[in-house]
N, C-alpha and C positions, 0 to 999 in steps of 0.2 A: 504494499499500500504506499502511495506517495504521501509524503508529509506536506504540510501547508507550505513550508518554505520551498520545497522542491517543485511544487505545483506553481507557485508564484514565479520561481526562476524560469520555469519552462514557458509560462505565458509571456514573461518579459522577453525572453529570447525570440518569441514569435513576432513581437512588435519591433524588434530591433533588426530583423532580417530585411535586406533590401527587397524592394518590390520587383518581382520578375516579369510583370506584365508589361509588354512593349507599348510604347506611346503610339497613338494612332498617327497615320500619315498626315502631313500638313493640310492636304485638301479635305480629308475627312474631318479633321479638327475645325477647319473653317466652316464646313457645312454644318457641324454640330453648333458652333457658335452662332451662325446665322439662324438656325432653327430655334435656339434658345432666345435669341433677340426677338424673333417674330412672335414666339409664344408669350414673351413678356410684354410686347406691344399689344397683342391681342387681349391679354389679361387686363392691361391698363385700359384698353378701349371698352371692355365689358364693364369694368368698374366705373368708368365715367358714365356710361349709359345707365347703369344701376343707380348712380347718384342723381342723375337727371330725373329718373322715374320716381325715386324716393322723394325728391323735392316736389315733383308734381303731386304725389299723394299727400304730402304735408300741406301744400297749398289748397288741395281739394278739401281736406278736413277743415282747414281754417274757413274756407268759403262756406262749407256746410254750416258751421257754427254761426256765421254772419248772415246766412240766408242767400248767398250768391257771391259771385266773383266781382270785386271792385275793379276799377279800370286798370290799376297797376298790376294786380294779380292776373287779370285777363291777359294783359300784354306779356307777362312772364310765362304764362302757359303757352301762348303762341310761339314765343321764342324758344321754349323747350322743344316744341314740335318741329320748329325749323332746324334746330341743332340736331335732333334725331334724324332728320332727313339728310342734312348736309354732311354731318360728320359720322353717322353711324349706320348709314345705308338703308334707312327706313324709306319706304315709298310714301307718296302723298296720301294714298288710301290708308296705309297703316297709321300715319300720324292723325289723320282725320278721324279714324275709328277710335284712337286713344283719346283725342279731345272730346269726342262724343261720350265715351265711357266715363271720362272725368267730369262730365256735366258742364263743360265750358259753354256749350251752345244753349243751355237752358236758361231761361230768364231767372228762375229761382231754383235753389237746390232743396 
């Protein structure tokens, strides 16, 4: 049976051994870096879109409490829809449907 000291010495030896895994070729490394950069960009894009949608929901809750959208909030909701179209690939139909679901076109909520 191994003593605790022997076991720890054996484990320490594993961490001190040089890595024998060869480095990927430069072209493959560049492709991996580009893939990671694209994934990070897409994740950031999704997070920005989520933040816009969360802002829209917060504005909708506020409008419901006040009985409707005031002029400034109405403009902000339209701006959110424009940004979703321009920067996040939404179609006009999608943003219109979102504005309708959010009650922007209703006189009172």
